[in-house]
C-alpha positions as CSV (number, residue, x, y, z in Angstrom):
1,X,22.4,71.1,-55.0
2,X,23.3,74.2,-53.2
3,X,26.0,74.0,-50.5
4,X,25.9,75.8,-47.2
5,X,28.4,78.5,-46.2
6,X,31.6,77.1,-44.8
7,X,32.5,77.4,-41.1
8,X,33.2,79.3,-39.1
9,X,29.8,80.8,-38.4
10,X,29.8,83.5,-35.8
11,X,27.5,85.5,-33.5
12,X,27.0,89.1,-34.3
13,X,24.8,91.4,-32.1
14,X,21.7,92.9,-33.5
15,X,19.4,95.4,-31.8
16,X,16.1,96.3,-33.2
17,X,14.2,99.1,-31.3
18,X,10.9,97.8,-32.6
19,X,11.6,94.3,-31.3
20,X,11.7,93.6,-27.6
21,X,14.5,91.4,-26.3
22,X,17.9,90.9,-27.6
23,X,18.5,89.4,-31.0
24,X,21.7,87.8,-32.3
25,X,22.6,87.1,-35.9
26,X,24.4,84.0,-37.0
27,X,26.7,85.1,-39.8
28,X,29.4,83.7,-42.1
29,X,32.2,85.4,-44.0
30,X,30.8,84.2,-47.3
31,X,27.2,85.4,-46.9
32,X,26.8,87.7,-43.9
33,X,23.7,87.2,-41.8
34,X,22.3,83.6,-42.1
35,X,19.8,83.5,-39.3
36,X,18.4,85.6,-36.5
37,X,17.9,84.1,-33.1
38,X,16.4,85.3,-29.8
39,X,19.1,85.6,-27.2
40,X,17.2,87.3,-24.3
41,X,13.5,87.5,-23.8
42,X,11.4,90.6,-23.7
43,X,11.8,91.0,-20.0
44,X,15.6,91.0,-20.3
45,X,15.9,87.5,-18.8
46,X,18.3,85.2,-20.5
47,X,16.8,82.1,-22.0
48,X,19.0,79.0,-21.6
49,X,17.0,77.1,-24.2
50,X,17.2,79.9,-26.8
51,X,20.9,80.2,-26.2
52,X,21.3,76.4,-26.5
53,X,19.3,76.4,-29.8
54,X,21.4,79.3,-31.1
55,X,24.7,77.5,-30.3
56,X,23.4,74.3,-32.0
57,X,22.7,76.3,-35.1
58,X,26.1,78.0,-34.9
59,X,27.8,74.6,-34.7
60,X,25.9,73.0,-37.6
61,X,28.6,73.2,-40.2
62,X,31.2,71.7,-37.8
63,X,28.8,68.9,-36.8
64,X,28.1,68.1,-40.4
65,X,31.8,68.1,-41.2
66,X,32.5,65.7,-38.2
67,X,29.8,63.3,-39.4
68,X,31.3,63.3,-42.8
69,X,34.8,62.6,-41.5
70,X,33.6,59.8,-39.2
71,X,31.6,58.3,-42.1
72,X,34.6,58.4,-44.4
73,X,36.8,56.9,-41.8
74,X,34.4,54.0,-41.2
75,X,34.1,53.4,-44.9
76,X,37.7,53.9,-45.9
77,X,39.1,51.6,-43.2
78,X,36.8,48.9,-44.5
79,X,35.6,48.0,-41.0
80,X,33.3,45.1,-41.4
81,X,32.3,44.4,-37.9
82,X,29.0,43.2,-39.1
83,X,27.3,43.9,-35.8
84,X,23.9,45.5,-35.5
85,X,25.4,48.4,-33.6
86,X,27.8,49.2,-36.4
87,X,25.1,49.3,-39.1
88,X,22.8,51.3,-36.8
89,X,25.6,53.9,-36.1
90,X,26.4,54.2,-39.8
91,X,22.7,54.6,-40.7
92,X,22.4,57.4,-38.1
93,X,25.4,59.2,-39.7
94,X,24.2,58.8,-43.2
95,X,20.7,60.0,-42.3
96,X,22.1,63.0,-40.5
97,X,24.2,64.0,-43.5
98,X,21.2,63.6,-45.8
99,X,18.9,65.6,-43.5
100,X,21.3,68.5,-43.7
101,X,20.9,68.4,-47.5
102,X,24.3,67.0,-48.3
103,X,25.2,64.2,-50.7
104,X,27.5,61.4,-49.8
């Protein structure tokens, strides 16, 4: 299974005269441009939702790493609380890691 580019991912500015609005690229050292996101709308107004989406994409490798660390910590410490909340939390972590295309 292919692995994603390692963090950090960064924003780089990208202007395209044929495209209205401001576009930003999310790039990595390993690959260069990974994704293009709208940063400002055609009318020049900023879009808080577009910016939030872009920042979430930018944080993806760090979020995945955090989930892996928490999962490993829960597993390695042998915490056997047995509560429904513990198993629910672990299930959420494992599902998020799998959804990102990663193996445990």
